[in-house]
C-alpha positions as CSV (number, residue, x, y, z in Angstrom):
1,M,-26.2,1.5,9.6
2,E,-26.7,5.1,8.6
3,R,-23.7,7.4,7.1
4,H,-23.5,10.7,8.9
5,F,-21.7,13.6,6.5
6,F,-19.8,16.6,8.0
7,A,-17.5,19.4,7.0
8,S,-14.7,20.8,8.3
9,D,-11.6,22.8,7.6
10,N,-10.1,22.0,10.4
11,L,-7.9,18.6,10.3
12,Q,-6.3,18.9,14.1
13,D,-10.6,19.1,15.2
14,L,-10.9,16.0,12.7
15,E,-8.2,14.0,14.4
16,A,-9.6,14.4,18.2
17,L,-12.9,13.8,16.6
18,E,-11.8,10.9,15.2
19,T,-10.0,9.4,18.6
20,E,-13.1,10.4,20.6
21,L,-15.0,8.2,18.7
22,E,-12.7,5.1,18.9
23,Q,-12.5,5.9,22.6
24,Q,-16.5,5.5,22.5
25,G,-16.2,2.0,21.0
26,I,-17.0,3.5,17.4
27,V,-14.7,1.2,15.2
28,T,-11.7,2.6,12.5
29,P,-13.5,0.8,9.6
30,Q,-16.6,3.3,10.2
31,I,-14.8,6.1,10.3
32,H,-13.8,8.1,6.7
33,V,-12.1,11.8,5.7
34,L,-12.5,12.5,2.3
35,S,-10.2,15.3,1.0
36,N,-8.3,16.4,-1.5
37,L,-5.3,17.1,0.5
38,D,-4.5,13.3,0.7
39,D,-0.4,14.3,2.2
40,E,-2.4,16.1,5.3
41,V,-4.8,13.7,6.2
42,A,-1.9,11.2,6.3
43,N,0.0,13.2,8.2
44,H,-2.9,14.2,10.8
45,R,-3.3,10.4,10.8
46,L,-6.8,9.9,9.7
47,H,-8.4,7.1,7.8
48,E,-9.3,8.5,4.4
49,V,-11.2,6.8,1.9
50,S,-9.0,4.7,0.0
51,S,-8.3,5.3,-3.6
52,L,-10.9,2.5,-5.1
53,M,-13.9,4.2,-3.0
54,R,-13.2,7.5,-4.4
55,T,-14.2,5.9,-8.1
56,D,-17.0,4.5,-9.2
57,V,-15.6,1.7,-10.4
58,I,-17.3,-1.0,-8.7
59,R,-20.6,-0.1,-9.1
60,K,-20.0,0.5,-13.0
61,G,-17.9,-2.8,-13.0
62,L,-21.2,-4.1,-11.0
63,I,-23.2,-2.7,-14.1
64,G,-20.8,-4.1,-16.9
65,A,-21.2,-7.3,-15.6
66,L,-24.7,-7.6,-15.8
67,C,-24.0,-5.8,-19.1
68,G,-21.8,-9.2,-19.9
69,V,-23.9,-11.4,-18.4
70,L,-26.8,-10.7,-20.7
71,G,-24.4,-9.8,-23.6
72,G,-22.9,-13.6,-23.0
73,V,-26.4,-15.2,-22.9
74,A,-27.3,-13.6,-26.2
75,V,-24.3,-15.3,-27.8
76,L,-25.4,-18.9,-26.6
77,V,-28.9,-17.9,-27.4
78,I,-28.0,-17.2,-31.1
79,A,-26.1,-20.4,-30.8
80,S,-28.4,-22.3,-30.3
81,A,-30.6,-21.1,-32.2
82,S,-29.1,-20.7,-35.4
83,G,-27.8,-24.0,-34.7
84,L,-24.0,-23.3,-34.9
85,A,-23.6,-24.8,-31.6
86,G,-24.9,-28.0,-33.7
87,Q,-22.0,-27.2,-36.2
88,F,-19.1,-26.2,-34.2
89,G,-20.0,-27.7,-30.7
90,W,-20.8,-25.5,-28.0
91,I,-17.0,-24.4,-26.7
92,P,-16.3,-21.5,-28.9
93,F,-19.6,-20.8,-27.5
94,V,-18.8,-20.5,-24.2
95,F,-15.5,-19.0,-24.6
96,L,-17.1,-16.2,-26.1
97,A,-19.9,-15.6,-24.1
98,V,-17.3,-15.9,-21.0
99,V,-14.9,-13.2,-22.8
100,V,-17.9,-11.2,-23.3
101,L,-18.3,-10.6,-19.8
102,G,-14.9,-10.3,-19.2
103,F,-15.0,-7.4,-21.7
104,C,-17.9,-5.7,-20.2
105,T,-16.6,-5.8,-17.1
106,W,-13.5,-4.5,-17.8
107,E,-14.7,-1.5,-20.0
108,A,-17.2,-0.4,-17.4
109,G,-15.2,-0.5,-15.1
110,F,-12.7,1.7,-16.9
111,L,-15.1,3.8,-17.4
112,G,-15.5,3.6,-13.5
113,F,-12.0,4.7,-12.4
114,Q,-12.8,8.4,-14.3
115,L,-15.5,9.3,-12.8
116,P,-15.8,10.2,-9.4
117,N,-18.1,7.9,-6.2
118,T,-21.5,8.9,-7.1
119,R,-21.6,9.1,-3.8
120,F,-19.0,11.9,-3.2
121,R,-20.2,13.8,-6.2
122,R,-22.9,16.1,-4.4
123,F,-20.4,17.2,-1.9
124,Q,-17.7,18.2,-4.7
125,N,-18.3,22.0,-4.0
126,V,-17.4,21.4,-1.2
127,L,-13.9,19.5,-1.6
128,D,-13.1,22.0,-4.0
129,E,-13.1,25.0,-1.3
130,G,-10.5,23.0,0.2
131,R,-12.4,21.7,3.1
132,H,-12.7,17.7,4.1
133,I,-16.0,15.8,4.4
134,F,-15.9,13.5,7.5
135,F,-17.9,10.6,7.7
136,V,-19.3,7.4,10.3
137,D,-21.0,5.0,9.8
138,L,-23.3,4.3,13.0
139,R,-25.9,1.9,14.3
140,S,-28.9,3.1,15.4
141,D,-27.8,2.2,19.3
142,Q,-24.2,4.6,18.7
143,R,-25.8,8.5,17.5
144,L,-26.4,9.4,20.7
145,L,-23.0,9.4,21.6
146,L,-22.3,11.3,18.0
147,A,-24.2,13.6,19.5
148,D,-22.5,13.9,22.8
149,I,-19.1,13.8,21.2
150,L,-20.3,16.8,18.3
151,S,-21.2,19.1,20.6
152,R,-17.7,19.3,21.5
153,H,-16.6,19.9,18.3
154,Q,-18.8,23.4,16.9
155,G,-16.7,24.1,13.9
156,L,-18.4,20.7,12.3
157,Q,-21.1,21.5,8.9
158,T,-23.3,19.0,8.7
159,L,-24.0,18.0,5.6
160,G,-26.9,15.1,6.0
161,T,-27.3,11.5,5.9
162,G,-26.8,8.5,3.3
163,E,-26.8,4.7,3.3
164,G,-23.8,3.3,5.0
165,T,-21.9,0.1,4.5
166,P,-23.0,-2.7,6.1
167,W,-22.2,-3.9,10.1
168,W,-21.4,-7.3,8.5
169,L,-18.3,-5.6,6.1
170,I,-17.4,-3.4,9.0
171,S,-16.8,-6.3,11.2
172,L,-15.0,-8.1,9.2
173,Q,-13.1,-5.1,7.9
174,D,-12.2,-4.3,12.0
175,K,-11.3,-8.5,12.4
176,F,-9.2,-7.7,9.4
177,Q,-7.6,-4.9,10.7
178,R,-6.6,-6.8,14.7
179,F,-5.4,-10.2,12.4
180,V,-2.8,-7.6,10.6
181,R,-1.7,-5.9,13.5
182,W,-1.8,-9.2,15.6
183,A,0.3,-11.4,13.0
184,P,4.0,-11.4,12.1
């Protein structure tokens, strides 16, 4: 999947663009709008970027988990090499390793909450100007469809492309949303 980024200052045009894409078979989880004006995006019923995606919590949390695994392994290796595990048993050291893993993951995730998502940092100046970022994840067979629809939306500024969300995850999100709408 490839992610296509666009900038616009017209939310009505973005709403029309999202509707056209959905009518042509692009599912809602493929489409997002990133803006500093969340209330306006919600009023236009656009699929906005979740607060979790706006921050770097996932990326930093994974880095913290990796550090925690390394720290936990270090605790176990030191306990084994020093003979402390034989003297006190393995349970306190395994518990300490789990605590180290949890603490590193939590602390790194906490730091990630305070940072903007690395994928969106390059657009910060566009957002600061009061404009909105529209992005859509497309399979290779959907790119021509986007080009056709974009020809009717001249107010969009192309900002480039990037790596998109994997198709299996988008498909899973779409099926979950359909289930939620269907379920009582």
